[in-house]
C-alpha positions as CSV (number, residue, x, y, z in Angstrom):
1,X,0.2,-0.2,0.0
2,X,1.3,3.6,-0.6
3,X,2.1,5.0,2.5
4,X,-0.7,6.8,4.1
5,X,-1.4,10.2,5.8
6,X,2.1,9.8,8.6
7,X,3.5,12.9,7.7
8,X,1.5,14.8,9.9
9,X,3.1,12.9,12.9
10,X,6.5,12.1,11.0
11,X,7.2,14.9,8.7
12,X,9.5,16.8,11.4
13,X,11.3,13.7,12.6
14,X,12.2,11.7,10.0
15,X,12.7,14.9,7.7
16,X,15.0,16.3,10.4
17,X,17.0,12.7,10.5
18,X,17.9,13.2,6.9
19,X,18.8,16.8,7.2
20,X,20.5,16.1,10.4
21,X,22.2,13.4,8.5
22,X,23.5,15.9,5.7
23,X,24.3,18.7,8.2
24,X,26.5,16.0,9.8
25,X,28.2,14.8,6.5
26,X,29.1,18.5,6.0
27,X,30.5,19.0,9.3
28,X,32.5,16.1,9.4
29,X,34.1,17.4,5.8
30,X,35.1,20.5,7.7
31,X,37.4,18.9,10.6
32,X,40.6,19.3,10.8
33,X,43.4,17.1,10.0
34,X,41.6,14.5,8.0
35,X,39.2,13.4,11.3
36,X,36.2,13.1,8.7
37,X,38.4,10.3,6.9
38,X,37.9,8.4,10.5
39,X,34.6,8.0,10.1
40,X,33.8,8.1,6.6
41,X,35.4,5.9,4.3
42,X,37.1,7.4,1.0
43,X,35.8,5.2,-2.1
44,X,37.1,6.4,-6.0
45,X,33.9,6.0,-8.1
46,X,35.9,3.7,-10.4
47,X,36.0,1.1,-7.8
48,X,32.5,1.1,-7.9
49,X,32.1,1.2,-11.3
50,X,34.7,-2.0,-11.8
51,X,32.3,-3.7,-9.3
52,X,29.4,-2.8,-11.5
53,X,31.3,-4.1,-15.0
54,X,31.8,-7.5,-12.8
55,X,28.1,-8.2,-12.3
56,X,29.2,-7.9,-8.2
57,X,27.2,-6.3,-5.6
58,X,28.4,-2.4,-4.8
59,X,27.3,-2.3,-1.3
60,X,28.5,0.5,0.9
61,X,27.6,2.6,3.7
62,X,28.9,5.6,5.5
63,X,31.6,6.5,2.6
64,X,32.4,9.3,1.0
65,X,32.9,8.6,-3.6
66,X,35.4,10.7,-5.0
67,X,35.1,11.4,-8.4
68,X,32.1,10.8,-11.1
69,X,30.1,7.7,-11.5
70,X,29.4,7.8,-15.4
71,X,27.5,4.6,-17.0
72,X,30.2,5.3,-20.1
73,X,33.1,3.8,-17.9
74,X,30.9,0.6,-18.3
75,X,31.9,0.5,-22.1
76,X,35.3,-0.5,-20.7
77,X,36.9,-3.7,-19.3
78,X,36.9,-3.5,-15.5
79,X,40.5,-3.3,-15.6
80,X,40.5,-0.4,-17.8
81,X,38.1,1.3,-16.0
82,X,40.7,1.4,-12.9
83,X,43.7,2.1,-15.0
84,X,42.3,4.7,-17.5
85,X,42.2,8.2,-15.6
86,X,38.3,9.3,-15.6
87,X,39.7,12.5,-17.3
88,X,40.4,10.2,-20.4
89,X,36.8,10.6,-22.4
90,X,35.1,7.5,-23.5
91,X,33.4,7.8,-26.5
92,X,29.8,8.7,-26.0
93,X,27.0,6.6,-27.1
94,X,23.3,6.1,-26.9
95,X,23.3,2.3,-26.7
96,X,22.4,1.0,-23.5
97,X,24.9,0.4,-20.9
98,X,24.4,-2.6,-18.9
99,X,24.5,-2.7,-15.2
100,X,24.1,-6.2,-13.9
101,X,24.4,-5.6,-10.4
102,X,22.4,-4.4,-7.5
103,X,24.1,-0.7,-6.2
104,X,23.4,0.1,-2.7
105,X,24.9,3.0,-1.4
106,X,23.5,4.4,2.1
107,X,24.1,7.3,4.4
108,X,27.0,8.6,2.0
109,X,28.4,11.4,0.2
110,X,29.1,11.5,-3.8
111,X,31.7,14.2,-4.2
112,X,31.3,14.1,-8.0
113,X,29.1,14.1,-10.8
114,X,26.5,11.2,-11.5
115,X,25.9,10.7,-14.4
116,X,24.1,7.1,-15.8
117,X,22.6,8.1,-19.1
118,X,20.9,5.1,-21.0
119,X,22.2,2.7,-18.3
120,X,20.1,-0.8,-18.0
121,X,20.0,-1.3,-14.4
122,X,18.9,-5.2,-14.4
123,X,18.8,-5.4,-10.5
124,X,18.3,-2.9,-7.3
125,X,19.4,0.2,-7.4
126,X,19.3,1.8,-4.1
127,X,20.9,5.3,-2.7
128,X,19.1,6.2,0.8
129,X,20.0,9.2,3.2
130,X,22.9,10.0,0.4
131,X,24.2,13.4,-0.8
132,X,24.5,14.1,-4.6
133,X,26.7,17.3,-4.1
134,X,26.8,17.8,-8.0
135,X,24.5,17.4,-10.4
136,X,22.5,13.8,-11.2
137,X,21.9,12.3,-14.3
138,X,19.9,9.2,-15.1
139,X,18.1,10.2,-18.3
140,X,17.0,7.3,-20.8
141,X,17.3,4.7,-17.9
142,X,16.1,1.3,-17.9
143,X,15.3,0.1,-14.0
144,X,14.5,-3.5,-14.3
145,X,13.8,-3.8,-10.4
146,X,13.5,-1.5,-7.6
147,X,14.6,2.3,-7.9
148,X,15.0,4.0,-4.2
149,X,16.2,7.3,-3.1
150,X,15.1,7.7,0.4
151,X,16.1,10.5,2.0
152,X,18.6,11.8,-0.3
153,X,19.6,15.3,-1.1
154,X,20.6,16.5,-4.7
155,X,22.3,19.4,-4.8
156,X,22.3,20.1,-8.3
157,X,20.3,19.3,-11.5
158,X,18.0,15.5,-11.2
159,X,17.3,14.5,-14.8
160,X,15.2,11.4,-15.4
161,X,13.9,12.2,-18.5
162,X,12.5,9.4,-20.5
163,X,13.9,6.5,-17.9
164,X,11.4,3.7,-17.7
165,X,10.5,2.4,-13.9
166,X,9.3,-0.6,-14.0
167,X,10.0,-1.7,-10.5
168,X,8.8,0.5,-7.8
169,X,10.5,4.2,-7.4
170,X,10.8,5.6,-4.2
171,X,12.1,9.4,-3.8
172,X,10.0,9.9,-0.3
173,X,11.6,12.4,2.1
174,X,14.0,13.4,-0.5
175,X,15.4,17.3,-1.0
176,X,16.0,18.1,-4.5
177,X,17.6,21.7,-4.7
178,X,18.1,22.4,-8.6
179,X,15.8,21.5,-11.8
180,X,13.9,18.1,-11.2
181,X,13.3,16.4,-14.8
182,X,10.8,13.6,-15.0
183,X,9.4,14.4,-18.5
184,X,8.2,11.6,-20.7
185,X,9.2,8.8,-18.1
186,X,7.2,5.8,-17.7
187,X,6.5,4.4,-14.2
188,X,5.0,0.8,-14.2
189,X,5.0,0.2,-10.5
190,X,4.4,2.4,-7.2
191,X,6.1,5.8,-7.8
192,X,6.5,7.3,-4.3
193,X,7.4,11.2,-3.7
194,X,6.0,11.1,-0.2
195,X,7.2,14.2,1.8
196,X,9.4,14.9,-0.7
197,X,10.8,18.5,-1.3
198,X,11.4,20.2,-4.7
199,X,13.0,23.3,-4.3
200,X,13.6,24.1,-7.9
201,X,11.3,23.6,-11.0
202,X,9.4,20.2,-11.3
203,X,8.6,18.9,-14.5
204,X,6.6,15.5,-15.0
205,X,5.4,16.5,-18.5
206,X,4.0,13.8,-20.7
207,X,5.2,11.3,-17.7
208,X,3.2,8.2,-17.3
209,X,2.4,6.6,-14.2
210,X,1.1,3.7,-14.7
211,X,0.7,2.3,-11.0
212,X,-0.1,4.1,-7.7
213,X,1.4,7.2,-7.0
214,X,1.9,9.4,-3.9
215,X,2.8,13.0,-3.7
216,X,1.5,13.1,-0.2
217,X,3.1,16.0,1.7
218,X,5.3,17.4,-1.2
219,X,6.1,20.4,-1.1
220,X,7.2,22.1,-4.6
221,X,8.6,25.5,-3.6
222,X,9.2,26.6,-7.7
223,X,6.9,25.8,-10.5
224,X,5.4,22.3,-11.1
225,X,4.6,20.6,-14.9
226,X,2.3,17.9,-15.3
227,X,1.3,18.9,-18.5
228,X,-0.2,16.0,-20.3
229,X,0.6,13.4,-18.0
230,X,-1.0,9.9,-17.6
231,X,-1.9,8.5,-14.5
232,X,-3.3,5.5,-14.7
233,X,-4.0,4.1,-11.3
234,X,-4.5,6.3,-8.0
235,X,-2.9,9.5,-7.4
236,X,-2.9,10.9,-4.1
237,X,-1.8,14.6,-3.9
238,X,-3.1,14.9,-0.2
239,X,-1.8,17.7,1.8
240,X,0.4,18.7,-1.1
241,X,2.1,22.4,-1.5
242,X,2.6,24.1,-4.5
243,X,4.2,27.3,-4.0
244,X,4.5,28.1,-7.5
245,X,2.6,27.5,-10.8
246,X,0.7,24.3,-10.7
247,X,0.2,23.0,-14.4
248,X,-1.9,20.1,-15.4
249,X,-3.6,20.9,-18.4
250,X,-4.6,18.2,-20.6
251,X,-3.5,15.7,-18.0
252,X,-5.6,12.5,-17.6
253,X,-6.5,10.7,-14.5
254,X,-7.6,7.2,-15.3
255,X,-8.1,5.8,-11.3
256,X,-9.0,7.6,-8.5
257,X,-7.4,11.2,-7.7
258,X,-7.3,13.2,-4.3
259,X,-6.1,16.7,-4.0
260,X,-7.6,17.1,-0.3
261,X,-6.2,19.8,1.7
262,X,-3.7,20.6,-0.8
263,X,-2.4,24.2,-1.2
264,X,-2.0,25.7,-4.7
265,X,-0.7,29.4,-5.7
266,X,-1.7,29.4,-9.1
267,X,-3.0,26.4,-10.6
268,X,-4.6,24.9,-14.2
269,X,-6.3,22.2,-14.9
270,X,-7.5,23.3,-18.2
271,X,-8.5,20.6,-20.6
272,X,-7.9,17.7,-17.9
273,X,-10.0,14.6,-17.8
274,X,-11.1,12.9,-14.6
275,X,-12.2,9.3,-15.6
276,X,-12.5,8.3,-11.9
277,X,-14.1,9.9,-8.9
278,X,-11.9,13.2,-8.2
279,X,-11.9,14.9,-4.6
280,X,-10.5,18.2,-3.8
281,X,-11.6,18.4,-0.3
282,X,-10.8,21.6,2.2
283,X,-8.2,22.2,-0.8
284,X,-7.1,26.1,-0.9
285,X,-6.6,27.9,-4.0
286,X,-4.8,31.1,-3.6
287,X,-4.4,32.3,-7.1
288,X,-6.3,31.8,-10.1
289,X,-7.6,28.3,-10.5
290,X,-8.8,27.1,-14.1
291,X,-10.3,24.1,-14.8
292,X,-11.8,25.2,-18.1
293,X,-12.8,22.8,-20.4
294,X,-12.3,20.0,-17.9
295,X,-14.4,16.7,-18.0
296,X,-15.6,15.2,-15.0
297,X,-16.7,11.8,-15.8
298,X,-17.1,10.5,-12.2
299,X,-18.1,12.1,-8.9
300,X,-15.8,14.9,-8.5
301,X,-16.0,16.7,-4.9
302,X,-14.7,20.1,-4.1
303,X,-16.6,20.5,-0.6
304,X,-14.7,23.0,2.0
305,X,-12.8,24.4,-0.8
306,X,-11.1,28.1,-0.8
307,X,-11.1,29.8,-3.9
308,X,-9.1,32.9,-2.7
309,X,-8.7,34.6,-6.5
310,X,-10.6,33.6,-9.6
311,X,-12.1,30.6,-10.3
312,X,-12.7,29.0,-13.9
313,X,-14.9,26.3,-14.5
314,X,-16.1,27.4,-17.8
315,X,-17.0,24.7,-20.2
316,X,-16.6,22.0,-18.0
317,X,-18.4,18.8,-18.3
318,X,-19.8,16.8,-15.0
319,X,-21.0,13.8,-15.8
320,X,-21.9,12.5,-12.7
321,X,-22.6,14.3,-9.0
322,X,-20.4,17.6,-8.1
323,X,-20.3,18.8,-5.1
324,X,-19.0,22.5,-4.5
325,X,-20.7,22.6,-1.1
326,X,-19.6,25.0,1.7
327,X,-16.8,26.7,-0.8
328,X,-15.8,30.1,-0.9
329,X,-14.9,32.4,-3.9
330,X,-13.0,35.4,-3.2
331,X,-12.6,36.4,-6.8
332,X,-14.8,36.0,-9.6
333,X,-16.5,32.5,-10.0
334,X,-16.9,31.4,-13.6
335,X,-19.1,28.5,-15.0
336,X,-20.6,30.0,-17.9
337,X,-21.2,27.6,-20.9
338,X,-20.4,24.4,-18.1
339,X,-22.9,21.1,-17.9
340,X,-23.9,19.1,-15.0
341,X,-25.7,15.6,-16.3
342,X,-26.7,14.8,-12.8
343,X,-27.1,16.3,-9.4
344,X,-24.8,19.4,-8.6
345,X,-24.5,20.9,-5.2
346,X,-23.6,24.4,-4.5
347,X,-25.4,24.8,-1.2
348,X,-24.0,27.1,1.6
349,X,-21.0,29.0,-0.4
350,X,-20.1,32.3,-0.4
351,X,-19.4,34.0,-3.6
352,X,-17.5,37.4,-2.8
353,X,-16.8,37.9,-6.6
354,X,-19.2,37.9,-9.5
355,X,-20.9,34.6,-10.1
356,X,-21.4,33.7,-14.2
357,X,-23.4,30.7,-14.7
358,X,-24.3,32.1,-18.5
359,X,-25.5,29.5,-20.9
360,X,-25.1,26.6,-17.8
361,X,-27.2,23.8,-18.2
362,X,-28.6,21.3,-15.3
363,X,-29.9,18.4,-16.3
364,X,-30.6,17.1,-12.6
365,X,-31.1,18.7,-9.0
366,X,-29.1,22.3,-9.1
367,X,-28.6,23.1,-5.2
368,X,-27.9,26.4,-4.2
369,X,-29.7,26.9,-1.0
370,X,-27.8,28.7,1.8
371,X,-25.5,30.6,-0.5
372,X,-24.6,34.3,-0.5
373,X,-23.9,36.2,-3.7
374,X,-21.9,39.4,-2.9
375,X,-21.6,40.5,-5.8
376,X,-23.8,39.9,-9.1
377,X,-24.7,36.7,-10.2
378,X,-25.8,35.9,-13.8
379,X,-27.7,33.2,-14.4
380,X,-28.5,34.3,-17.9
381,X,-29.9,31.8,-20.6
382,X,-29.1,28.9,-18.3
383,X,-31.2,25.9,-18.2
384,X,-32.6,24.0,-15.5
385,X,-34.0,20.3,-16.1
386,X,-34.3,19.5,-13.4
387,X,-35.4,21.4,-9.6
388,X,-33.6,24.6,-8.6
389,X,-33.3,24.9,-5.1
390,X,-32.0,28.6,-4.2
391,X,-34.0,28.4,-0.9
392,X,-32.4,30.6,2.0
393,X,-29.8,32.2,-0.6
394,X,-28.9,36.1,-0.5
395,X,-28.5,38.4,-3.6
396,X,-26.9,41.3,-2.2
397,X,-26.7,42.8,-5.8
398,X,-28.5,41.4,-9.0
399,X,-29.8,38.2,-9.6
400,X,-30.0,38.0,-13.6
401,X,-32.0,35.4,-14.5
402,X,-32.5,36.8,-18.2
403,X,-33.9,33.7,-20.2
404,X,-33.3,31.3,-17.9
405,X,-35.5,28.4,-18.5
406,X,-36.7,26.3,-15.4
407,X,-38.5,23.3,-16.6
408,X,-39.2,21.9,-13.1
409,X,-40.1,23.6,-9.9
410,X,-37.9,26.9,-8.7
411,X,-37.4,27.0,-5.0
412,X,-36.6,30.4,-3.6
413,X,-38.1,30.4,-0.5
414,X,-36.4,32.0,2.5
415,X,-34.4,34.2,-0.1
416,X,-32.8,38.2,0.1
417,X,-32.5,39.3,-3.6
418,X,-31.5,42.8,-4.0
419,X,-32.3,43.2,-7.6
420,X,-34.1,40.6,-9.7
421,X,-34.3,40.4,-13.6
422,X,-36.5,37.8,-14.9
423,X,-37.2,39.1,-18.2
424,X,-37.7,36.2,-20.7
425,X,-37.3,33.5,-18.3
426,X,-39.6,30.6,-18.2
427,X,-40.9,28.5,-15.5
428,X,-43.7,26.3,-14.3
429,X,-43.5,27.1,-10.7
430,X,-41.8,29.6,-9.4
431,X,-41.4,29.3,-5.4
432,X,-40.6,33.3,-4.1
433,X,-42.3,35.3,-1.9
434,X,-42.9,38.5,-3.4
435,X,-41.5,40.0,-0.2
436,X,-38.3,38.7,-0.6
437,X,-37.4,41.0,-3.8
438,X,-36.2,44.5,-3.1
439,X,-36.3,45.5,-6.3
440,X,-38.0,43.5,-9.5
441,X,-36.0,44.8,-12.6
442,X,-38.1,42.8,-15.2
443,X,-40.0,44.1,-18.2
444,X,-44.3,43.8,-18.6
445,X,-44.2,40.2,-19.4
446,X,-42.1,39.1,-16.8
447,X,-44.5,40.9,-14.0
448,X,-47.7,39.1,-16.4
449,X,-45.6,35.9,-15.7
450,X,-44.8,35.9,-12.0
451,X,-48.3,37.6,-11.2
452,X,-49.9,34.6,-12.8
453,X,-47.6,32.1,-11.1
454,X,-48.9,33.8,-7.9
455,X,-52.5,33.2,-8.8
456,X,-51.7,29.5,-9.7
457,X,-50.0,28.9,-6.4
458,X,-53.0,30.6,-4.3
459,X,-50.6,33.3,-3.2
460,X,-53.4,36.1,-2.9
461,X,-51.3,38.4,-1.1
462,X,-48.0,37.9,-2.9
463,X,-50.0,38.5,-6.7
464,X,-52.0,41.8,-4.8
465,X,-48.3,43.2,-3.8
466,X,-46.7,42.2,-7.4
467,X,-49.9,44.3,-9.1
468,X,-49.5,47.0,-7.2
469,X,-45.6,47.3,-7.9
470,X,-46.2,47.1,-11.5
471,X,-48.8,49.9,-11.2
472,X,-46.3,52.1,-9.5
473,X,-43.6,51.1,-12.6
474,X,-46.3,52.1,-15.1
475,X,-47.9,55.2,-16.1
476,X,-51.7,55.4,-16.8
477,X,-51.0,56.2,-20.4
478,X,-49.1,52.7,-20.8
479,X,-45.5,53.8,-20.9
480,X,-43.3,51.6,-19.2
481,X,-41.2,53.7,-16.5
482,X,-37.2,52.8,-15.7
483,X,-36.7,51.6,-12.3
């Protein structure tokens, strides 16, 4: 199973352990007279590469790797690796470099570049609690078995572009200070980035996660790119923090995905496809959040989400239930042109900016009960094929229902509406007491329709008040006065 929500308990202790180890290594290195060497054994990089060439397990603990680890050295015979200085360049090649032994390096410090580009690792690769002091490249690699980098610190660039992880890949509790590249990589098994810190940019563009993936508690301090990424199994981002841009455009989620309690700055899920249930419970979007033209094939839950800037769901499609209850919108909220095929819940939400549902369509029950619209709410040309419930809602400015179509009952009991435009709207039954409306800014036909509605409901007092208001706005010559 993926590691669960233990990061609230262990983040300080385990993460602190990795950082303390890193600090200890540097302190040991700074001690005078070679005192650090008594604690850390120095191993030349070519000794390790020679073992790999011979198919011997390269297992080390508490060492300092002196020199560069390079897959190009595997093109040489083992004796030549040790005899020829590293400065003598081996002819580069795009052909795979075979690594037939396990590489296990723990609690160590690699004092040099790491370049295993084009390597084919036939056995386990495990670097744990180890510092990569310079750049580390594993691009175009194949990891046949487990690839573990738990608790590691990467001081330079990390490059896994176009690599293929056939076994589990684990980078949990690691720190990556430079840019991290995983573009076009493929993960067949578990991919674990649990509590990993990306201090530079992180790119997963075009990556394929066939197995479950965990980014729980992961912190992205710069931009994170997941453009066109494919998630074939469960994807967990619970408790993750995105301090830069979080880009998920055209990303495909084929299985359950969870972003509960995730914190975003600027985020984009434009044209993303969610083929399974998706959860954004208690999620915080601090800057613009875009779900424009996103497709939700299964249940979508955004309960208790906070949109602290603009939120765009324009032309989004929801095929199953969608829950946006108890949400807060501190900027404009755009749902124009969106389609809700089943029940949709927007109840008890607060819209501090404009709310735009222009041309949206609700094929099932639409629940806006108990919500507060502080600015203009636009439901022009919106179609409600199922019942619509706005009871207990408050519209502090205009509620525009121009040409809105209600095919079933519309409930607005216990509402408070500062200004209502029902021009061109149609409805079978409208349960809206007249004294809930401060200003009825609609044409004569709209007056006639709502008056008839009150008569059909048997609400004689509401009909009387509506008729009186109509007469006040119409001079005796039949000329319609401006409100």
